N, C-alpha and C positions, 0 to 999 in steps of 0.2 A: 103302231098304226096297222090293224090288219085290215084284210081286203074288204072292202065294204060288202056288208050283208045285205045292206038294203039295195033295192033298184033304184036306179037315179032317173027320175023322170025327165025325159030331155025335151026341151021345148027349143024356139026358134033361135033364142041366143045361147043356147049351149054352146056351140062350136066356136062361138066369140069369144065366150069364156076360157074354151081349151086352148085357144089359139094365143090370146094374152098371157095364161099361166106358162105356156111352154115358151113363150118370150122372155118373160120374168125369171122364172127356172133357170134357163138358160145363160141368161146374164149376171143375176147374184146368187145362183145357188139355191138350197133347201132353205137354209136356214136364215137369210138375210131377205128371202122374198117375203111380200106382205101382200096381203088383199087389196089393199088400196090400189097398190101398184097393176096388180091382176085386173082391176076394176077399169082403171083408167085405159089399161093397154086394150081391154077388151071393150072399151068405148060401152060399158053398162055400168050399173048402179053397184054399190058393195053388197046391196041387198039382193040383187039379181045373182051375182057369187055364190053368197050365202044360200041362197033358194036351191042353188044346184050340188053345193058342195059346204056341209057343215063346219069343215075345217079342212086348213093347208094339206095335211097330211092325206086326206082323200083326194083334194084335188090331185096332188102330185101323182099319187098312184094313178089315176086316171090319165093323166096327159102319158105316162108312162104305157101304160095299157093300152091306149088309143094309139101311140106311134107303132106299138110293137103288132098291133093287129093290123094298120095299115101295110104294114112290110109283108105281115103273113099272108093277107089277101093278095099282095101283089105278086107274091111269089107265087100262089095257086092259080093265078089267072094268068102268068107268064110261062110256067113250067106244065108241060106234057105230061104227066105221070105216067101215061100209057108209052111214052117213047120211051128207047132202049135205057138200059139203069145208067150206063155211062155219062150219055146226054143228061138225063135227068140229075144225076150226082154233081156233074159240071156245073149246071145253069143254078142249082141249090145252093151252091158253095158259092160261085158268084154273087149270088143274092144276098147269100150272107154276110160276105166279106164286105159289100158295098154297103148295107145298112150297118156292121160294126164298125168301120171304118169313117162312118159319116161325122160330122160335125156334130149331130145330135146325138149321138148313141155314146160318143167319147164323152160329151160332159154330162151325160145323166150317169155313166157310169163312174166318174170320178166324183159328182155330187154325193153317190150311193155310198161311195168308199169313204169319201171325207167325213160324211155324216153317220157312219154305221156306228160309232161309239155311244153316239147322243140319239141316236134314231135309228135303233137294230131293225126295224121293223121297215125302213126303207130299201134295206137290201133284200131285203123277202119280198118285197112289192117286185123289185128289178127283176129278181132270179124267175118268181112265177109268171110275169107277163113276158118274158124276154127269153132266156135259158132254158126254163123248164117246157115252156110253149114248143120250142124248136125240137126238144127231146122227144115230146110227145108226137109231133108230127114226122120227125124222120124215124121213129120206132113205128108208127103206122105203117109209113112208105115201106120200109124193109121187111114188114111182115107181108103186105100186099104183094111186093117182089119175090118174096120167099113163095108164098102160095101160087102164083103163077110159074114157080121151078125156075126163075132165073137167077136166082142167089141161093146160097146155103149158109144160113146164120145160125148159131146157136145161142145167143142173145141178144135180142133187138135193141134193147135199151143200151147194153153195152157198146153194140155198133153204132148207135145213134150218138153218143156219146164220144165215140172214138172219131165218128165221121168231122162234127163240130169241132174237137179239138187239132184234129189235122189241117182244117179250115183254117185256122188262126196261128198254125205253127210260124215261128221266125218274124214274121211282121206285126203280129200285135202288139207285144209289149216293145217294139220300137216305135209305132204308132203312138200307142200309150203315153210315153215319156218324151214325144218329142222327136225322137232320133231322125225319124223319116216322117213326111207328109204323107198321108192317105192318097 
């Protein structure tokens, strides 16, 4: 399942289909989800679902991408990137932790891991629309603050990776394995 090469033409029922699919994937996982149930939950015909998404893989990819883009948009709107670096990174860390500890994020992560052997492209889709996008955003931010003379960083990508990993340190695995609640 590669990322869709074609542009999806969005119509008025597009969001309904995504919402229905989101609910079905969270409840049943990827392998057990079916397009009939997506159509029922979305309150559209199966033909409408297929008019937007030719297969379940592309629908799953779009659900993940849509949710990650919503989270990124929220972070961009909430965080004043011209504020002091310490303030921006604290807010960005809180946003990232909030999303990663959400029920949606936890379930989608588990689905991708559980299905990785049978559907290796699911993991790629998750990575490209989540961690990779976060890495790009933090890399851009670190370049910007270095250009302003506020930080001195030799490798922006490593700094982005380290920041994201530090945000997950200690609690991520405990939440993932149900040892603590998010």
